[in-house]
C-alpha positions as CSV (number, residue, x, y, z in Angstrom):
1,M,0.0,0.0,0.0
2,S,1.4,3.4,-1.0
3,K,2.5,5.8,1.7
4,R,-0.1,8.3,0.4
5,I,-2.9,5.6,1.3
6,K,-3.7,4.5,4.9
7,K,-6.4,2.1,6.2
8,V,-7.8,1.4,9.6
9,N,-10.6,-0.9,10.9
10,I,-12.7,-0.2,14.0
11,E,-15.2,-2.6,15.7
12,V,-18.0,-1.2,18.0
13,P,-20.6,-3.3,19.6
14,H,-24.3,-3.1,18.6
15,R,-26.5,-2.0,21.5
16,I,-30.2,-2.5,22.5
17,S,-31.9,0.2,24.5
18,G,-34.8,-1.3,26.7
19,F,-36.2,2.0,27.7
20,F,-35.2,5.7,27.6
21,E,-36.3,9.1,28.7
22,I,-35.8,12.0,26.1
23,V,-34.1,15.0,27.8
24,D,-34.1,18.0,25.5
25,K,-35.6,20.5,27.8
26,I,-35.0,21.9,31.3
27,N,-38.0,23.3,33.1
28,G,-39.8,23.6,29.8
29,V,-37.0,25.5,28.0
30,K,-35.3,23.8,25.0
31,I,-31.7,22.9,25.5
32,D,-29.7,24.5,22.7
33,D,-26.3,22.8,23.3
34,P,-26.4,19.3,21.8
35,E,-23.8,18.2,24.2
36,R,-26.4,18.5,27.1
37,V,-29.2,16.9,25.1
38,G,-29.5,13.1,25.6
39,S,-31.5,10.4,27.4
40,R,-31.6,8.6,30.6
41,G,-32.3,4.9,30.3
42,A,-30.9,1.3,30.2
43,G,-29.8,-1.2,27.7
44,F,-26.9,-3.5,26.9
45,C,-24.2,-4.0,24.3
46,L,-24.0,-7.1,22.2
47,S,-21.3,-9.4,20.9
48,A,-22.5,-8.6,17.3
49,K,-20.6,-5.6,16.0
50,G,-20.6,-2.7,13.6
51,K,-17.3,-2.7,11.7
52,T,-16.0,0.6,10.2
53,E,-13.2,0.4,7.6
54,I,-11.7,3.8,6.6
55,I,-9.3,4.4,3.7
56,T,-7.6,7.7,3.1
57,E,-5.5,8.9,0.3
58,I,-3.7,12.3,0.3
59,L,-4.4,14.5,-2.6
60,G,-2.6,17.5,-4.2
61,R,-3.2,20.8,-2.6
62,N,-5.1,22.0,-5.6
63,N,-7.7,19.3,-5.2
64,E,-10.8,19.2,-3.1
65,F,-11.8,16.7,-0.5
66,K,-13.5,13.6,-1.9
67,V,-15.7,11.6,0.5
68,E,-17.4,8.3,-0.1
69,I,-19.6,6.6,2.5
70,C,-21.0,3.0,2.1
71,I,-23.2,1.0,4.3
72,N,-23.1,-2.8,3.8
73,G,-21.7,-2.2,0.3
74,N,-24.3,0.3,-0.8
75,K,-23.0,3.8,-1.5
76,V,-25.1,6.3,0.6
77,N,-22.7,9.3,1.0
78,Q,-24.5,12.4,2.4
79,K,-27.6,10.1,3.3
80,A,-25.4,8.8,6.1
81,E,-25.9,12.1,8.0
82,T,-24.3,11.2,11.3
83,T,-21.0,9.9,9.6
84,S,-21.1,12.8,7.2
85,Y,-21.4,15.2,10.2
86,I,-18.3,13.7,11.7
87,V,-16.2,13.8,8.5
88,D,-17.2,17.5,8.0
89,Y,-16.0,18.2,11.6
90,I,-12.6,16.6,11.0
91,K,-12.1,18.3,7.5
92,K,-11.9,21.5,9.4
93,I,-9.1,20.2,11.4
94,I,-6.9,18.6,8.9
95,K,-7.4,21.1,6.0
96,I,-5.0,19.4,3.5
97,P,-7.4,17.7,0.8
98,Y,-7.8,13.9,1.1
99,K,-9.9,11.2,-0.5
100,I,-11.7,9.5,2.4
101,R,-13.7,6.3,1.9
102,I,-15.7,5.0,4.8
103,N,-17.2,1.5,4.7
104,H,-19.6,0.5,7.5
105,F,-20.5,-3.2,7.8
106,F,-23.1,-4.2,10.5
107,D,-23.7,-7.7,11.8
108,L,-27.4,-6.7,12.7
109,P,-29.9,-4.8,10.4
110,V,-29.7,-1.1,10.2
111,G,-32.6,1.0,11.4
112,C,-34.0,-1.9,13.4
113,G,-33.0,-0.8,17.0
114,Y,-29.5,-2.1,17.3
115,G,-27.6,1.1,17.7
116,A,-26.0,1.0,14.2
117,S,-25.8,4.8,14.0
118,G,-23.9,5.1,17.4
119,S,-21.6,2.2,16.3
120,G,-20.9,4.0,13.0
121,A,-20.4,7.3,14.7
122,L,-17.8,6.0,17.2
123,G,-16.1,3.8,14.4
124,T,-15.8,6.9,12.2
125,I,-14.4,9.3,14.9
126,F,-12.0,6.6,16.5
127,G,-10.8,5.6,12.9
128,L,-10.3,9.2,11.6
129,N,-8.5,10.2,14.9
130,D,-6.1,7.2,14.3
131,L,-5.5,7.9,10.6
132,F,-4.8,11.6,11.0
133,N,-3.0,11.4,14.4
134,L,-5.4,14.0,15.9
135,G,-4.6,13.2,19.4
136,L,-8.2,13.3,20.7
137,S,-8.9,11.8,24.0
138,D,-11.4,8.9,24.2
139,Q,-13.8,11.4,26.1
140,E,-13.5,14.0,23.2
141,K,-14.1,11.2,20.6
142,G,-17.1,10.1,22.4
143,R,-18.3,13.8,22.7
144,I,-18.2,14.3,18.9
145,A,-20.0,11.1,18.2
146,H,-22.7,11.9,20.7
147,I,-23.2,15.5,19.3
148,A,-23.4,14.0,15.8
149,E,-26.2,11.6,16.8
150,V,-28.1,14.3,18.6
151,V,-27.8,16.9,15.9
152,N,-29.1,14.3,13.2
153,H,-31.8,12.8,15.5
154,T,-30.3,9.3,15.1
155,G,-29.7,8.6,18.8
156,L,-29.7,10.2,22.3
157,G,-27.7,7.9,24.6
158,T,-26.6,4.9,22.6
159,V,-23.0,6.1,22.3
160,C,-22.6,6.4,26.1
161,G,-23.7,2.8,26.5
162,Q,-21.5,1.5,23.7
163,L,-18.4,3.3,25.3
164,S,-19.3,1.8,28.7
165,G,-20.2,-1.8,27.7
166,G,-22.2,-4.6,29.4
167,I,-25.7,-4.0,30.6
168,G,-26.2,-0.7,32.5
169,I,-28.1,2.5,33.3
170,V,-27.4,5.7,31.7
171,K,-28.2,7.8,34.7
172,E,-27.9,11.3,33.3
173,P,-28.3,12.8,29.8
174,G,-25.8,14.4,27.5
175,Y,-22.1,14.0,27.7
176,P,-19.9,12.9,29.4
177,C,-21.8,9.8,30.4
178,V,-22.9,8.8,33.9
179,Y,-23.3,5.1,33.7
180,E,-24.0,2.4,36.2
181,R,-23.3,-1.4,35.4
182,I,-25.8,-4.1,36.1
183,N,-24.5,-7.5,37.0
184,T,-24.9,-10.1,34.2
185,P,-25.5,-13.7,35.5
186,P,-23.7,-16.5,33.8
187,N,-25.0,-18.4,30.7
188,I,-27.1,-15.5,29.5
189,I,-27.7,-15.1,25.8
190,I,-29.6,-12.6,23.7
191,I,-32.0,-13.8,20.9
192,C,-33.3,-11.1,18.5
193,G,-35.9,-11.0,15.9
194,S,-36.5,-8.2,13.4
195,F,-39.4,-7.4,11.3
196,G,-37.9,-4.2,9.8
197,M,-37.0,-0.6,10.2
198,I,-38.4,2.3,12.2
199,H,-36.8,5.7,11.5
200,T,-35.5,7.0,14.8
201,K,-35.8,10.6,13.7
202,S,-39.6,10.2,13.0
203,V,-40.2,8.9,16.6
204,L,-38.0,11.5,18.4
205,T,-39.6,14.3,16.5
206,D,-43.2,13.1,17.0
207,P,-44.8,15.4,19.7
208,V,-47.3,12.8,21.2
209,L,-44.9,9.8,21.3
210,N,-42.0,12.2,22.5
211,L,-44.1,13.1,25.6
212,K,-45.2,9.7,26.4
213,I,-41.6,8.5,26.2
214,K,-40.5,11.2,28.6
215,E,-43.0,10.3,31.2
216,A,-42.7,6.6,30.9
217,G,-38.9,6.8,30.8
218,K,-38.7,8.9,34.0
219,T,-40.8,6.4,35.8
220,A,-38.9,3.4,34.5
221,L,-35.5,4.9,35.5
222,K,-36.6,5.6,39.1
223,K,-37.7,1.9,39.4
224,L,-34.6,0.3,38.0
225,I,-32.2,2.6,40.1
226,K,-34.0,1.1,43.2
227,N,-33.6,-2.4,41.9
228,P,-30.7,-2.7,39.4
229,K,-31.2,-6.4,38.5
230,I,-31.5,-7.9,35.0
231,K,-34.9,-9.4,35.7
232,A,-36.2,-5.9,36.9
233,F,-34.7,-4.4,33.8
234,M,-36.7,-6.7,31.6
235,E,-39.9,-6.2,33.6
236,I,-39.5,-2.4,33.6
237,S,-38.7,-2.3,29.8
238,L,-41.8,-4.2,29.0
239,E,-43.8,-1.9,31.2
240,F,-42.3,1.1,29.4
241,V,-43.5,-0.3,26.0
242,K,-47.0,-0.6,27.4
243,N,-47.1,2.7,29.1
244,T,-45.8,4.6,26.0
245,E,-48.4,2.7,23.8
246,I,-45.7,2.7,21.2
247,L,-46.9,-0.6,19.6
248,E,-50.3,0.9,19.2
249,I,-49.1,4.2,18.0
250,L,-46.8,2.7,15.4
251,N,-49.3,-0.1,14.5
252,L,-46.9,-3.0,15.3
253,P,-49.5,-5.9,16.1
254,K,-46.8,-8.6,15.1
255,V,-44.2,-7.2,17.4
256,K,-46.8,-7.2,20.3
257,E,-47.9,-10.8,19.5
258,L,-44.3,-12.1,19.5
259,I,-43.5,-10.3,22.8
260,D,-46.5,-11.9,24.4
261,D,-45.6,-15.4,22.9
262,L,-42.1,-15.2,24.3
263,N,-43.1,-14.0,27.7
264,R,-45.1,-17.2,28.2
265,L,-41.8,-19.1,28.3
266,D,-39.6,-19.6,31.3
267,I,-37.1,-16.8,30.4
268,V,-35.7,-13.7,31.9
269,G,-38.0,-11.7,29.6
270,A,-38.7,-10.2,26.2
271,S,-39.5,-6.7,24.8
272,M,-39.2,-4.3,21.9
273,N,-35.9,-2.9,20.8
274,Q,-35.9,1.0,21.3
275,L,-36.2,1.9,18.5
276,G,-37.0,-0.8,15.8
277,R,-39.6,-3.2,14.6
278,S,-37.5,-5.8,16.6
279,V,-38.0,-8.0,19.6
280,Y,-35.2,-9.2,22.0
281,A,-35.4,-12.1,24.4
282,I,-33.0,-12.5,27.2
283,C,-32.7,-16.1,28.4
284,R,-30.3,-18.7,29.6
285,K,-28.5,-21.0,27.2
286,K,-30.7,-24.0,28.1
287,N,-33.8,-22.1,26.8
288,E,-32.2,-21.1,23.4
289,K,-34.0,-23.7,21.3
290,E,-37.5,-22.9,22.5
291,V,-37.0,-19.1,22.2
292,L,-35.7,-19.7,18.6
293,N,-38.7,-22.0,17.9
294,V,-41.1,-19.2,18.8
295,M,-39.3,-16.5,16.9
296,E,-38.9,-18.7,13.8
297,S,-42.6,-19.4,13.8
298,Y,-43.0,-15.8,12.5
299,K,-40.9,-16.5,9.4
300,P,-40.6,-15.4,6.6
301,E,-41.5,-12.0,8.0
302,I,-38.7,-12.1,10.7
303,K,-35.0,-12.5,10.7
304,T,-33.4,-13.9,13.8
305,F,-30.0,-13.5,15.4
306,T,-28.4,-15.1,18.5
307,T,-25.8,-13.1,20.4
308,F,-24.8,-12.3,24.0
309,I,-24.0,-9.3,26.3
310,H,-20.6,-7.8,25.4
311,Q,-18.9,-6.5,28.6
312,K,-16.0,-4.3,27.1
C-alpha cells in the first residue's frame, strides 16, 4: 500500500435500549447545546458488531476533499448524516485535501433498534483520529460522536452505552456519560428478531410519542435505580413499552404478538428494541432452542439472530 494511502478498521458493539427518557428541555425550556441533550435509560451491548473500515489517500493541494460513504456495500454518501457530520468536523481540522472512503458493515440490520448509527459514529471518529494522528482523548471522541447523533436525530444515549459496555443504566443525559453497570448472570444469551425498520428521527420528533416516552422513561428509570437487576430491567422495559403505547401508535401488532408469546416461556423476559420493529429475548443458554422456535414461527417476516452481552 502506498504511503499516500492508509487504512484502519474499528469494531464497536451493537446496542439495544430497553427504555429511555428523552431529555431535550430543562424546566420547559429547550436545550440548545447538543452536548447537554440526551437521554436517561438502560440497555446492553451485544457481541454482534458494527465494523468501520476507513481508507484515506492524500491529494494534491489544488484538489478538493472527496468523501465516499458506504453501508453494507451500498453507496449512501450524504444520506449517512451522522457519519457525514463527523467527517465535516474533521475536515476543518486537517485542511489538507484527502480522499476518504468509509465502509460501514453491520452484523445486525440497520434501522431496527441495534444502535448501528452510534456504532458507525464511534467507528468513524475513532478511525479518523487514528489515521490523522489527531490526538483526541477517548472522552473527546465520544463527545463528537454523541453530538453527531443528537444533531441528526439518530440517537440520544446509545454512544454512552457503547463506550461503557455490558448491561447498564445511563443515569444522566448528555455527555460525558454517567453510567452504572448491572451484573450479568452466567450463561445469559440474547436472541433477537427483526421485522424491519423504524426511522428513529420520526419517533424522536413526534410530539405525542415524545411526551409519552419522557413520562414513561422517567418512571422506568426511578424503578430500575431502586432495583438494578437484569430481571427488573426486563420487567421495567416491558412496562415502558405498554405505558408509551408505542406498539399501538406505530401499529406493530406482530411485534406485540411475538413479545406476548415469548413472555409465556420460562425466560428472563422479552421486549421491543428502542427503536425498531424488533424484539429481543434474554434467556439462559438452556432455553435457546424454545425461544428460537417461537421466533422462527414468524418466518418469513422475521430475521433472527443469536448473540450475548458484550462486557467491554
